[in-house]
Each structure stands twice: as structure tokens, then as C-alpha cells.
N, C-alpha and C positions, 0 to 999 in steps of 0.2 A: 318624453323622459325629462325629468327636471334636472337642472344643472347640478344640484347636490348629489343626485343619484349617479350621474355621469362621473363626477369626481371620485366618488366611492369606488365605483367599478374600475376606473382607471388606476386608482391607487392600489387596489387589491391585485389587479392583473400585473402591476409592476413589481409588487412585493412577493408574489408567489414563487417565481424561479429562485429567489434568494433563499427562501425557507427550504426549498427542495434540495438545494446544493449543500446546505449546512449539515445535513444528516449523513453524508457519505463518509465511510470509514477510510483511513489512510491506507495507501497501497503497501503491501508487504513485499520487500525485495526477494527475488528468487535468484539463487546462484547455481550454476551448473559447472561441473568439473569434467573435462575431457582429458583422459590420459591414454597413451598408447600401450598400456599394460593391463594385465588381468587384474581383477579385484584383489586377489590374494597378494600379487606382486606389488601392487600400489598401496597396500594398507598403510605402510609407514608414511607415504606422501600424503595420503588422505587425512591421517591423524594429525600430521603437522599443519595441514591446511585448516582443519577444524580448530586446532589449538590457536592458530593465528587469528582466526575469526573471534574466538572467545576473548583473546587479549584485547581486541579492538571493541569489545562490547556487544558482539552479535551472538545470539543464542538460537539454536534450531527450535522452531515451534513458538518462539516468543516474538522476535523481531526479524526473523529470517526464514 
């Protein structure tokens, strides 16, 4: 193997992992809410929680 071929192969091998990592999508946060109430009894609390998230710039299906 010639020296130039070895340098090419080494350079490509070093650059390949960087190109593969560049294509990853950002992770979307997932939030869970645990309440000791039934869904109908906790509806007001859940709506207030969602409203607070909206005020902070978080929207379901978009960035949350």
C-alpha cells in the first residue's frame, strides 16, 4: 500500500463518525403527570398544567 493511499483511508475513517452523528434529530422532551385523582376530578389541574406549559413556550406535538 502506498503512503498516499494509507493517508486517504485514515482520513476517511476519522471523518466518517462525525458525518454520521451530524444527522441525528434533537430529542423531544416527554412529560408525565401523576395525580391521585380520577381524570374527571383532575381536569382543572391538568388544564392549568397545560396552560403553564404554553406560557413557557411548550406545545404538545411540536416541542413536547
